[in-house]
C-alpha positions in Angstrom: 110.3 82.6 20.2 111.5 83.9 23.5 115.2 84.4 24.1 117.0 82.1 26.5 118.7 83.6 29.5 122.5 83.0 29.6 123.5 80.6 32.5 125.5 83.4 34.2 122.3 85.4 34.6 119.9 82.5 35.6 121.1 82.5 39.3 121.7 86.1 40.4 121.8 85.0 44.0 125.2 85.7 45.7 125.2 82.1 47.1 126.1 80.8 43.6 129.6 82.1 43.0 131.0 85.4 44.2 129.2 87.6 46.6 128.2 87.2 50.3 130.7 84.9 52.0 128.2 84.0 54.7 125.8 82.3 52.2 128.0 79.6 50.8 126.5 76.3 49.7 126.3 73.8 52.4 128.8 70.9 52.2 127.9 67.4 53.2 130.1 64.4 53.7 128.6 61.1 52.6 129.7 58.3 54.9 127.3 55.5 53.8 125.7 55.0 50.5 122.8 52.6 50.5 121.8 50.7 47.4 118.2 51.0 48.5 118.0 54.7 48.5 119.2 57.5 50.7 118.4 57.1 54.4 117.0 53.6 54.2 118.5 50.6 55.9 118.8 47.5 53.8 116.7 44.5 54.8 118.9 41.9 56.6 117.2 39.1 54.5 118.3 40.8 51.3 122.0 41.0 52.2 124.4 38.7 50.5 126.0 36.2 52.8 129.5 37.0 54.1 130.8 33.7 52.9 129.6 32.0 49.7 127.6 28.9 50.4 130.3 26.5 49.0 132.9 28.0 51.3 130.6 27.7 54.3 129.9 24.1 53.4 133.6 23.3 53.4 134.2 25.3 56.7 131.3 23.5 58.4 132.6 20.1 57.1 129.2 19.1 55.7 128.8 16.2 53.2 128.7 18.6 50.3 131.9 20.4 51.6 133.5 17.0 51.9 132.5 16.2 48.3 134.1 19.5 47.1 137.4 18.8 48.8 137.4 15.1 47.6 136.9 16.4 44.0 140.0 18.6 44.4 142.0 15.8 45.9 141.0 13.4 43.1 142.0 15.9 40.3 145.3 16.5 42.1 145.9 12.8 42.4 145.1 12.2 38.8 147.6 14.8 37.7 150.3 13.3 40.1 149.7 9.8 38.8 149.9 11.0 35.2 153.2 12.8 35.9 154.5 9.7 37.7 153.5 7.4 34.9 155.3 9.6 32.3 158.4 9.7 34.5 158.3 5.9 35.0 158.1 5.4 31.2 161.1 7.7 30.8 163.2 5.9 33.5 161.9 2.5 32.5 162.9 3.0 28.9 166.5 4.0 29.7 167.8 0.4 30.2 166.4 -0.5 26.8 168.0 2.5 25.2 171.3 1.8 26.9 171.2 -1.9 25.8 171.5 -0.8 22.2 174.9 -1.1 20.7 176.1 2.4 20.7 179.2 4.3 21.5 179.9 5.3 25.1 179.5 9.0 24.3 175.9 8.3 23.3 175.2 6.8 26.7 176.5 9.9 28.5 174.7 12.3 26.2 171.4 10.4 26.7 171.8 10.3 30.5 173.4 13.7 31.0 171.6 15.9 28.5 168.6 14.0 27.1 166.8 13.0 30.4 166.8 16.4 32.2 164.8 18.4 29.7 162.1 15.7 29.7 162.1 15.5 33.5 161.8 19.3 33.6 159.0 19.2 31.1 157.0 16.7 33.1 157.6 18.7 36.3 156.6 21.9 34.6 153.4 20.3 33.3 152.5 18.9 36.7 152.9 22.3 38.5 150.8 24.1 35.9 148.1 21.4 36.1 148.1 21.5 39.9 147.7 25.3 39.9 144.9 25.0 37.3 143.1 22.5 39.5 143.4 24.8 42.5 142.3 27.8 40.4 139.2 25.9 39.1 138.4 24.7 42.7 138.7 28.3 44.0 136.5 29.5 41.2 133.9 26.9 42.1 134.0 27.8 45.8 133.9 31.5 45.3 130.9 31.5 43.0 
């Protein structure tokens, strides 16, 4: 079996390492890397559109774009009506709660402490739901 030459002795030329300073390897700067190979220009028909189709449908105000926007508006309206209904149930039930024979301190505690966390919870749910609807819509449009 023949012996292998060590890597340091494979390229005795001075251009590979120390030696003649005039024979350095040429350096190149790559300014454009094509996915289709070096030096080829991509076919314009193969390029991805600048804007995804759904976004352009909305921008051009076509029937499909109008349908996308209407679906977002419907989901936002559904969330708003649900939050409003929960708030109406809370406020509507207060007179019934206050009509019960109870000490005056109970009334103040119910109005001053009991209502606000529930209102905050409804508001927090609504904001999270609205953001989720917008995120879903953006995901639909960006695909």
